[in-house]
N, C-alpha and C positions, 0 to 999 in steps of 0.2 A: 417463456416468461421469466425463468430463473436467470437466464443470461442477461435480460434487460435489467433486472435488479442488481446484478453484480456489476454490470457496466455503469449504471447510475451511481452505485456506491463508490466504486473506484474513481469515476470521473469527478464526483463531488469531493471526495477525499483529496484528490490531486489538486483541484482548484482551490480548496481551502488551505491546503498545505502551501501551495505556491503563494497565495496571498499572505499567509502568516509569515512565511520566510521573508518575503519582500518587505512587509511591515517591520519585522524584527531587525532586518539589516538596515533599513532606512532610518528607523527611529533610534537605533542603538549607537552609542558613542564608544562602547566597549568592544574591542575585538574578541575578547574572551567570550562574551555573551553571544556574539554573532557566530563564532566558530562552534560553540557548544550547541546552539540552536540548530545550526545546519547539521551537526553530527547526530543529534537525536533524531531528526526527521529523516536523515539518510539511513540511519539504522532501522527505523520503522519501515521505510520503503524496501530495504533489502530483505527484511523478515517477511513482508507481505509477498514480495515476488517469489521468495524461496518457498513459502507455503503454497502458493498457487502452482508452482512447478511440481512440487511433491504431490499435490492433489491430482494433477493431470497425469503424472507418471503412475500413481497408484490406481487410478481409474482404468488405465490400459490393461493392468494385470489382475483386476478384481474378478475373482471367480463367481461372485454372486450378482454381477451387474445385469445378467440376463434373466434373473428370477423375477417373477411378478409378485406384487404385494397382495 
């Protein structure tokens, strides 16, 4: 169930981001606004991917993952 939630969250975020970037690029006459909008969303995407990679790597070496609650 956790994987489904993460999948839906990331899928929704990607679709909203794609739509937002598309609207920002189409509606904007300023290249500075277009580039800055793309840079902000690209930075957020990079941070999200990096956090997911770190979480996966840390879960492989977590000494407490086999403990029951």
